[in-house]
C-alpha positions as CSV (number, residue, x, y, z in Angstrom):
1,M,0.0,0.0,0.0
2,K,1.2,3.5,-0.8
3,R,1.9,5.7,2.1
4,R,-0.3,8.5,0.8
5,E,-3.2,6.0,0.5
6,L,-2.8,5.0,4.2
7,V,-2.6,8.7,5.2
8,R,-5.8,9.4,3.3
9,H,-7.5,6.4,5.0
10,L,-6.3,7.7,8.4
11,N,-7.7,11.2,7.7
12,E,-11.0,9.8,6.6
13,H,-11.5,7.9,9.9
14,G,-10.7,10.9,12.1
15,C,-7.1,10.4,12.8
16,R,-4.7,13.4,12.8
17,L,-1.0,13.9,12.6
18,V,0.4,14.4,16.1
19,R,4.0,15.1,15.3
20,E,6.9,14.3,13.0
21,G,9.7,12.2,14.2
22,S,13.1,11.5,12.5
23,D,12.0,8.3,10.8
24,H,8.3,8.1,11.5
25,S,5.2,10.3,11.7
26,W,3.0,9.9,14.8
27,W,-0.7,9.7,14.1
28,G,-3.4,9.8,16.8
29,N,-7.1,9.0,17.0
30,I,-8.8,11.9,18.8
31,V,-11.9,9.9,19.8
32,S,-10.1,6.8,21.3
33,N,-6.9,8.6,22.4
34,R,-4.7,6.2,20.7
35,R,-1.4,6.7,18.8
36,S,0.7,4.8,16.3
37,A,3.9,5.4,14.3
38,V,3.7,5.6,10.5
39,P,7.0,5.0,8.7
40,R,8.0,7.5,6.0
41,H,8.5,4.8,3.3
42,T,6.7,5.3,0.0
43,E,5.5,1.7,0.1
44,I,4.1,0.3,3.4
45,N,3.6,-3.4,3.9
46,D,-0.1,-4.4,4.1
47,F,0.4,-6.2,7.4
48,L,1.9,-3.1,8.9
49,A,-0.9,-0.9,7.5
50,R,-3.4,-3.2,9.2
51,K,-1.5,-3.1,12.5
52,I,-1.4,0.7,12.4
53,C,-5.2,0.8,11.9
54,R,-5.7,-1.7,14.8
55,D,-3.5,0.4,17.0
56,L,-5.5,3.5,16.2
57,G,-8.9,1.6,16.6
58,I,-10.2,2.3,13.1
59,K,-11.4,0.0,10.2
60,E,-8.6,-1.7,8.4
61,P,-8.0,-0.7,4.7
């Protein structure tokens, strides 16, 4: 999955960018108060994308 597709999915489900780290972007779900790191690779493994969504408590892509 492309990173921009994952970011779009996160935004559509109410997640927001919390901060930028050196290698990762930290995203948070405002409703459930959960956070997860999203790597800055152009291509993100589907298993990792599903894990990020589970960590944030949103529907998997």
